[in-house]
N, C-alpha and C positions, 0 to 999 in steps of 0.2 A: 503494499500499500504506500502511495506517495507521502512524503512529508511536508508540512506546510512552513512557510518562512515569509518574510517581507523584508524589502530593502529599506533599511531604517530611516533614511533621509527622505523617503517618500511621505514620512509623517511627522519627523521631528529630528532635531539636531542633538537632542539629549538621550545618552544611553539609558538613563535611569527611566526616561519616558518610555523609550523603545522597549525596554524590558518589561516595564508594566503593561504596554500595550499587547506584547506577545503573550504574557501570561493571561491577560483578561480575555483574549480571543483564542486561547488554547493552541497557539502555534508551537512547532517543535524547534524553530531556529531563527536566525536572523542573518541577513545578508549586509555586508557593510561597504559603503561607498564614501560618505563623509559623515564625520561625527565632531560636534563643536565647531563646525564651519572649517574642518581640517580634512582633506583627503586621506584615506586610510594608510596610504604609503608614507605620509608626512607625520603621522602621530608617533611620538617617540615609543620605543619599543617597551620600556618600563611602564608606560600608560597602557599600551595594549595588552601586557601581561595582566595588569589590574583588570582590564575589560574581561579578559578571558576568565579570570576568577569569579568575577561578578555573575558572568554568563554561566559558568558552570554550576554556581550556586542556585541559580534558577532553572537549571536543566534545560539549558538552551544552547544548540550547537551554532557554530558559525559555518554556513554552508558554502560561501562563495565571497570572494573579494571583488565587488563589481566596479573594476578599474576601468579607465579610459585607455588602457595600454593599446598602443599603436591606432589610436583614433587621433591621428595626426598626418602631416604630410611625410612622404618617404625620407626626406632629407632630415627630418627630425629623429630618426631611428637611433642614432647613438645615445642621444639624451634619454630616450625612451628605454633602452636597455639598462641605464642607471635605475630607472623607475622599476623596471621588473625585478632588479635585485633587491631593492627596497620592499617590494610586494611579496617576495619569497620570505623576506626576513619577517614581515608582518603576518604572513600565513603561518610561519613556524610559531611566532608568539601567540596566535589565536587558535592554533591546532586545527588549521583549515588547508584542505588540499587544492581547492579550485580557485583560479585567478582568471577574471574575464578579459578578453582582448577582442580587438577589431583588425580590420584589413586595410588600414589606411584611407584618409579621405579621398574621394574620387577626384581625378584631375580635370582639367578644363575639357578634354574630350569625352568625359564621361566614365563611369565605372569600368574597371578592366583589371584583371589580374595578370600581371606579366612575369616574365622570368626575374625581374628584378625584385618583384613582390615576394616571390618565393624564396628568393636568396636572402632576403632581410629576415624571414622567419626562422632560417636554420639556427642562427646563434641564439634566439629567443627559446627555441625548443630545446636546444642543447642545455640552456641554463636551467629551465624548469624541470627538465629530466634529471639533472644532476642534484636538484633540490627535492626531488621527489613530490613534484606539484604537477598540476595539469593545467594548460592553457585552453581555456575555452573560448572559442570565437562565436560572435554574435552577428547576425545580418542586421543592417541598419540602412536606412535611405541615404545617409550621408557618405557612406564608405564604398569601397570597390565590390562589397558582396551585399546589395541591395536586397536580394531574396535568398530563401533558404536554398533554392536550387543552385545559385551561384555559391553560397556557402559550402554546399556539398561538394561542388566540383573543386573548389579550393582545397578542402580537407582530403579529397581523394588524390590530389596531386601532391600534397604535402606527405601523405602516407606514414603518419607518425603517431604512435600510441600516446604521445604526451599531448597531443592536440585532440579537441572534441569540439562539440557544438552547444551552445545555449539555444534552444528553440524558443523564440518569442512570436506567437501567433499575432499578437497585436501589431508588431512592426510591420507585418504585410500590409496593413492598411495605409502605410505610408510609402510602400515600395512603388517607385515609379514604374516598374514593369508590371504591376497589378497582379502578383501572385495571390492565389486563394490561400488563405492561412491553413485551413484544413479542408480537404485531406491533402491538397497538392504540396504546400510547404512542408507539412509534417512528413509524407511520405518520402519527399526528396532527401530530407536530412536525417530521417529516422535513424540509420545505422550509426550516426555519430553523436546522437542526442546523449549528453551526460547531465544536463540541467535544463530546467524550464522556467521561463518569466511569464508571468501572467498579467496581462493588460488586455483592454479592449478599446474598440475606437469605431467610429462611423465616418463615412465621407459625406460631406455636405453637399448641396446641389452644385456649387462650383468646383467640386472635385477635391476640396481641401479636407484633410482628416483632422479630427479632434478625438482625444481620449474620453471615454465614458466609464460609468461603473460597469465592472465585469458582468457580463451577461447582457448588457443593454446594447451592445454593439454588433458589428457584423461578423465577429468570430463565433463559429459554430461551436461553442463550448460543450454543449451536450453530445455532440458528435464526437468531438476531440477527446472528452473525458472518458467516453465509452471506449475509444480506441486505445487509450492509455492503460486502461484496466485489461482489456483484451490482450494487450501486448506485454502485460506484466510489468509496467514501469513502477519502480519503487524508489525513484530519486525524489528530488524536491521540487515543489511548485512554489515559487517564489514571487510574491506581489511587487511588480514594478509598475504600477498602475499609471503613473503620469496624468492622473485624474484629479481635478480640483473642482469643488463645487462652486466657487466664485470664479474669479478671473482665471483664464487658461494660462498654463505655462507658457512663456515667451518661447520663440523660436530658437533663441540663443541658449536658453537653459535646456531646451529639448535636445539640442546637439551635444551639449556637454553638462549633463546635471551635477548637481551637488550644492551644498551650502544652504545658508538660511532662506535666501530668496526662493530657492527651489522647494524647500521643505513648507513654506507658508501655505496654510490652508489645507494641508495634506492629511491631516489626522481623521477627521470625520469621513473625508473621501475615502481614505484607506480602510477604514472600519466598515464602511458600506460595501466595499468590494470583498473584504474578507467574509462577511455574512453572506454575500451573494455567492460567493465560490463555494462555501460550505453547503449552500443549498443545491447547487449544480452538482456537487460531487455525491450528495445523497441521492439525487435523482438518477445519475448515472449508475450508482449502485443498484437501485431499484429496478433500473432498465435491463440490466444484465441478467442472462439466463441463469 
C-alpha cells in the first residue's frame, strides 16, 4: 500500500507546523524543499540532524529532497554538482535516499535531450551512486523533458540504476505537447517510477493551466489510483499541490518553488487536497475486485 507525504513548503516554512500537520492528517512522512526560507541543501547539517530527531520522534520519514538540481542552464552544471554534493550530505543527515532532479531548462529552440545533456548526467549519477542515493528526475514544462514520454526516453538512454523517475500527473496539464496524465504519461514512465507527486490542474478556455484541489481537475485520479493498486505500487504519494485558495502562485514561483512567498496561503489548500486524496484512495480500494 502506498505511503502518504507532503512537500512541507506547500503549506508552511515551519518544521513544527509541518510535523503537526502531518500528524493531524495521518501522513507517513514529509518531503523537504525549503524550511525557514532556506533550501534544504543550505540548511546546516547540525540543524538537519535536529530535524531528523524531531521527525523520528513523530514517527515521520523523509521520503525525498525536492531539490531543483539541474533545473538550470547547462553551463551552470559545475555549480550544480556542488549543490548535489550538499544534497547528498543533507540526505545522509535526514536518512533519506531520494533526491529530485531535472533535465535542464529548455533552450531557445525548444526542449531537446542532446548528447551534451547525457554527458552532464554522468558525473551526477556517479556521485549519487557513490553516496548510495538515487537521483529521481521529473518531467516539467520548463525543462527538456516536458512530458513523461520524453522523461522515459532520457532514462532509457541513461540506463543507470541510480536514476529513476518522479511521476507527476498534474504536470502534464502544463505540458506543451499535451500528454494525457493517465494512462499515457503513466504507462510511458511506469518502468522507472520510484516516487509520485500528487497535484491536479485544469486548462482554462484560453489554454492556460492552473492548479486546483486534488480530484477537481483533469487528472483521472480514480483511474490512476486503481492502476497503482493493480500494479502493486507501494512507494510514496507526496502532495505537491501548487494549489492556493486565494491568489494563484506566480509563474516565477511555479518555475522555481520555495520560500515564504511560495508557502503563503497553502495550509488550508493542502489540507483540502489531503482529505480529497484520502477519499479517492478509499474509493479506488472499493472499486478493486
